[in-house]
N, C-alpha and C positions, 0 to 999 in steps of 0.2 A: 503494499498499501504505500501511495507517495512516494515512489522510490524517484520515476521519471519526470516527475512535474514539480517545480520547484514555486509552483505556487497552494500549497497547500493550505488546507484552515489550519490555523493555529489554534488545538485544543490541547485541555491537558491528559499526562499519559503517554504510550505508544503510538496513540492512533495519529498524530499527525507528523512523524517524520519515520524513517523505515528503520529497521532492524535484523540483524543476522541470526535473532534465536540462539546468541550462544556463540555461534562462529566466530572463529578470530582468523582462521589461515584456508587457506583455498577453496575462497565460494565465489560465486558471482551472481548478478543481476543480472536478468537478461530479459529483452522483449522481442517479440514478433511483428513486424509490420506485415499489412494487410497486402502490401504489394513491396517489389522491391523497388530500392530507395539507394541514392547515394549520399551520406554522411560526413559532410566535411567539415563538421565542428561539434565538440559538444562543451557543456557547460555543467560542473561535477563541484562538488563541494561534500562535506560529513553531515553528521548531526549535530543539530542545536546545540546539543549537550555539552558540546566542547569537551568531551573525554574520551571519545572513539577515532582515532586519527588513522586512514586508510594510507598503507606504503607498500610500496612492491605491486603495483596495477599496471594493466595494461585494456585495450581497448581491441574487441575481437568481433568478428564477423561469419556468419554462413548463408549459404542457399537451403541446405539441407537439415538443419538443426543436428549434425552429427559432426562432420568436420569442419571446425572452424580454423581461422586465420587472425593472427594476428594482424591490423590494420596500425595500431598506434603504440608505441612501446613509451609510458613515461621517462622521461629523461631523471638521471638520478643523479641526486637526490630530488624527488618529488612527491610530496605528501598531499594528500585532501583533509583538510581541516575545514571549518567552518565557514572560511571565504571562497565566494563561489567564483573559480577558475574555467577558463575558458583554453580550449584547445583544437589545434586546428589538424584534421585528418586528412591526408595526400594521397588519395586514391580516386581512382574513374569510375573503381565496377561500383555497383548495386548489388545489395544485400537485402533480406527480409528476417535475419536473426542478426541482431547486435547486443554484446554484451562487456559489461564490465567486470572486468576477472581481477580477484582481489589475492596476493599471496599472503599477506599479511595485514591484520586489523588490530593496531596498538592502543589500549588503554590509557590515556595519560590526562592531564591536566592542563591546557595549555595557557590559560587566566593568568 
């Protein structure tokens, strides 16, 4: 819920932002587009809680949901915190599955 739309309703509890249900390594957030589309830019950020930071991630794509290719590797070091960041994706190919793959989610306080 609310993973791919930054315009969520601010509500109390976990209904207002995404969560991994305790996973901190090797998870992904995936969407399926109704048509093949070319994604040229993504805007990413972590939770408002300011305690879960995404490290070691990339953007992957697929046309069959079985075989994914990396279309963007995050430069090192790049972490996703509470500040919205934009990343350009240099591809001319169209896909219908996209996912943010995360190798490591670290819990820390950046305040």
